[in-house]
C-alpha atoms as one frame of an Amber mdcrd trajectory, in Angstrom:
protein
  -2.909  26.222  12.840   0.014  25.891  10.498   3.189  26.423  12.470   6.232
  28.093  10.929   9.315  27.180  12.915  13.003  27.802  12.421  14.836  25.310
  14.559  17.528  22.696  14.304  16.506  19.080  14.595  18.947  16.243  15.123
  18.262  12.936  13.426  16.845  10.660  16.111  15.657   7.065  15.594  13.320
   5.965  18.329  14.369   2.705  19.963  10.769   1.575  20.226  10.121   2.322
  16.568  13.350   1.477  14.748  12.057   2.358  11.293  10.306   5.550  12.390
  12.822   8.392  12.567  12.778  12.097  13.154  14.123  13.629   9.988  17.380
  15.403   9.400  18.128  19.041   9.996  16.486  21.572   7.701  16.222  25.322
   8.343  12.588  25.988   7.397   9.921  23.805   8.939   6.245  23.859   8.056
   4.100  21.544  10.127   0.808  20.774   8.445  -2.007  19.613  10.697  -5.666
  18.691  10.261  -7.602  21.528   8.641  -4.536  23.412   7.334  -4.396  24.379
   3.704  -1.721  22.170   2.183   0.410  24.561   0.133   4.101  23.639   0.476
   6.605  24.894  -2.077   7.601  21.730  -3.901   9.756  20.979  -6.922   8.583
  18.141  -9.142  10.982  15.594 -10.569  10.676  17.224 -14.004  11.785  20.581
 -12.537   8.413  22.319 -12.324   7.777  24.220  -9.097   4.454  24.569  -7.296
   4.076  27.466  -4.845   0.450  28.481  -5.379  -1.325  26.129  -3.024  -2.600
  22.600  -3.454  -6.095  21.992  -4.760  -7.701  19.415  -6.991 -11.092  18.012
  -7.877 -10.188  14.764  -6.095  -8.731  13.617  -2.813  -4.955  13.195  -2.824
  -2.857  10.728  -0.866   0.426  12.459  -0.049   3.479  10.490   1.078   6.093
  12.599   2.850   9.266  10.528   2.778  13.020  10.380   3.163  15.229   8.197
   0.962  17.236   7.144   4.033  14.265   5.891   6.079  13.630   2.125   6.073
   9.845   2.318   6.386   9.810   4.982   3.652  11.538   2.563   1.291   8.923
  -0.076   2.185   6.221   2.422   1.231   7.890   3.099  -2.115   8.236  -0.647
  -2.723   4.479  -1.127  -2.242   3.341   2.063  -3.959   2.716   0.506  -7.352
   0.503  -2.170  -5.805  -1.487   0.393  -3.820  -1.983   2.671  -6.832  -2.870
  -0.254  -9.127  -5.559  -1.507  -6.749  -7.027   1.793  -5.518  -6.831   3.317
  -8.994  -6.647   6.973  -9.978 -10.260   7.663 -10.934 -11.101   9.038  -7.478
  -7.701   9.485  -5.853  -4.516  11.362  -6.748  -1.052  10.472  -5.461   1.938
  12.600  -4.525   5.322  11.500  -3.159   7.233  14.380  -1.560  10.815  13.750
  -0.441  12.386  15.936   2.233  15.839  15.516   0.734  17.014  14.492  -2.711
  14.680  12.314  -4.724  15.987   8.702  -4.800  15.760   8.292  -8.556  17.153
   4.757  -8.349  14.190   3.711  -6.164  11.717   5.635  -8.310  12.957   3.728
 -11.358  13.204   0.373  -9.585   9.645   0.482  -8.247   8.190   2.273 -11.299
   6.757   5.365  -9.619   5.347   7.749 -12.257   7.644  10.793 -12.331   4.694
  13.198 -12.401   3.772  12.013  -8.884   7.238  12.693  -7.433   8.508  15.941
  -5.913  10.954  17.390  -3.393   9.985  19.720  -0.558  12.258  22.559  -1.742
  14.164  22.963   1.517  11.163  22.760   3.861  10.067  20.163   6.395   6.365
  19.281   6.249   6.135  17.112   9.356   8.074  16.222  12.485   8.747  12.688
  11.271   9.127  10.603   8.171   7.219   8.919   6.819   4.071  10.978   7.266
   0.942  10.437   5.193  -1.635  13.107   4.436  -5.031  12.858   2.805  -5.815
  16.191   1.155  -9.440  17.018   0.365 -10.594  18.553  -2.948 -10.338  22.045
  -1.391  -6.630  21.519  -0.716  -6.999  21.116   3.050  -5.494  18.417   5.264
  -8.295  15.931   5.886  -6.181  13.262   7.607  -2.607  12.857   8.835  -0.746
   9.840  10.219   2.750   8.385  10.497   1.235   4.939   9.815   0.384   4.036
   6.223  -2.018   1.288   7.298  -4.036   3.947   9.134  -4.158   6.082   5.991
  -5.393   3.111   3.942  -7.971   2.304   6.643  -9.196   5.916   6.527  -9.557
   5.857   2.748 -11.743   2.752   2.933 -13.886   4.277   5.681 -14.475   7.310
   3.460 -16.306   5.058   0.959 -14.529   6.616  -1.989 -14.266   3.420  -3.979
 -16.606   1.167  -5.914 -16.111  -2.348  -4.521 -16.580  -4.110  -7.863 -13.953
  -1.830  -9.417 -11.537  -2.489  -6.549 -11.939  -6.242  -7.019 -11.385  -5.880
 -10.767  -8.263  -3.794 -10.117  -6.922  -6.290  -7.565  -7.578  -9.221  -9.910
  -5.720  -7.421 -12.708  -2.800  -6.613 -10.404  -2.503 -10.234  -9.251  -2.646
 -11.515 -12.833   0.218  -9.142 -13.683   2.568 -10.396 -10.945   1.723 -14.088
 -10.592   3.371 -16.845 -12.645   1.828 -17.415 -16.056   0.376 -20.901 -16.442
  -2.019 -22.934 -18.544  -3.667 -23.928 -15.256  -6.160 -21.907 -13.289  -4.580
 -19.696 -10.631  -5.364 -20.267  -6.974  -4.516 -17.371  -4.659  -4.485 -18.860
  -1.186  -4.884 -16.258   1.593  -3.313 -17.726   4.730  -2.705 -16.595   8.315
   0.397 -17.404  10.340  -0.396 -19.839  13.137  -3.869 -20.648  11.789  -4.908
 -24.229  12.637  -7.423 -24.461   9.781  -4.730 -23.240   7.387  -2.401 -26.033
   8.508  -5.096 -28.625   7.806  -5.785 -27.147   4.379  -2.037 -27.012   3.635
  -1.844 -30.770   4.160  -4.819 -31.301   1.858  -3.642 -29.012  -0.949  -0.034
 -30.151  -0.946  -0.958 -33.833  -1.206  -4.023 -33.873  -3.477  -3.067 -34.599
  -7.079  -6.383 -33.317  -8.466  -5.839 -29.905  -6.864  -2.170 -29.766  -7.841
  -3.024 -30.676 -11.442  -5.779 -28.073 -11.648  -4.105 -25.009 -10.144  -1.016
 -22.849 -10.102  -0.984 -22.073  -6.385   0.307 -18.860  -4.767   0.058 -18.180
  -1.044  -0.364 -14.673   0.329   0.229 -14.407   4.073  -1.204 -11.905   6.522
   2.181 -10.981   8.040   5.850 -11.260   7.159   8.043 -14.046   8.501  11.817
 -13.844   8.038  11.950 -17.613   7.539   9.838 -17.340   4.392  11.945 -15.189
   2.090  10.234 -14.241  -1.143   6.674 -14.987  -0.015   3.868 -12.556  -0.794
   2.418 -10.539   2.085  -0.889  -8.707   2.322   0.751  -5.388   3.170  -1.593
  -2.936   4.913  -4.353  -5.608   4.790  -5.182  -4.332   1.328  -6.436  -7.626
  -0.097  -8.338  -8.293   3.129 -10.228  -5.022   2.637 -10.803  -5.404  -1.105
 -12.065  -9.006  -1.014 -13.760  -8.711   2.381 -11.722 -11.539   3.921 -13.202
 -12.513   7.296 -11.773 -16.021   7.562  -8.516 -17.845   6.935  -7.961 -19.764
   4.802  -9.742 -18.002   1.935  -9.179 -18.458  -1.780  -9.383 -16.505  -5.006
  -9.643 -18.533  -8.215  -8.555 -16.732 -11.389  -9.511 -18.406 -14.653  -8.825
 -16.164 -17.628 -10.983 -13.064 -17.135 -13.210 -14.857 -14.645 -12.746 -14.948
 -10.892 -14.314 -16.712  -7.943 -13.813 -16.029  -4.227 -14.164 -18.770  -1.598
 -14.512 -17.653   2.002 -15.298 -19.526   5.204 -15.625 -23.215   4.397 -15.174
 -26.331   6.572 -11.949 -28.132   5.718 -13.901 -31.199   4.624 -15.658 -29.156
   1.950 -12.673 -27.199   0.626 -11.703 -29.666  -2.126 -15.172 -29.752  -3.681
 -15.409 -25.954  -3.646 -11.990 -25.513  -5.164 -12.633 -27.967  -7.979 -16.190
 -26.800  -8.697 -16.650 -25.201 -12.120
């Protein structure tokens, strides 16, 4: 049941979850749980106000965020990638901020303004960030403080066409990777992977491979020693391409693409260079 509470909440950052914080004090608190009709009064970035309930013909992924929360900023930073890959044919997006909208971040990370709103003086959850999946009837279908869990749930719902996801992911990678007259090799690697270390030695020393490809590595997790490297945030590429083995490779050649999964190290070169 939707709970209407009027209490004071002090900003508390949990020591075990440094980026997961209880949000700042607000007088009117609406906690939305599974099964509740999601109808918060929200003000969109363009000034329009919605107070008549939330319903749509599609599912909606709602991000409830604070501009002062570190993990919220990470979510904003990755939002364009997530939306580009998942698409908007079957899924809507809404970013609701509990305080002022951080227009500098919205502009920096190119969030469409029509997806951005403020919660009009109400709290929608005990903590930020919180992620809701709203069903086409406007009811809360899923709720989590972990964005990876929300992405996992969306994939388990079988909303998406796999071929379309792959096409979207290919297009997104082409848009962010260096432009080159060579073919592009996207090398999916895992930290601490023995097979990856062997393949690294092969790729970095083989002139035929280096001449043929513009190589970009995407790692499974972040490492502070590797500033500027690409990370598979939320295991999104793993889910889209069905990665079950590291190293794996995606070859982009114009509008064509080719995925290479589990392969013995001795056979990697021939597979990479195959037409």
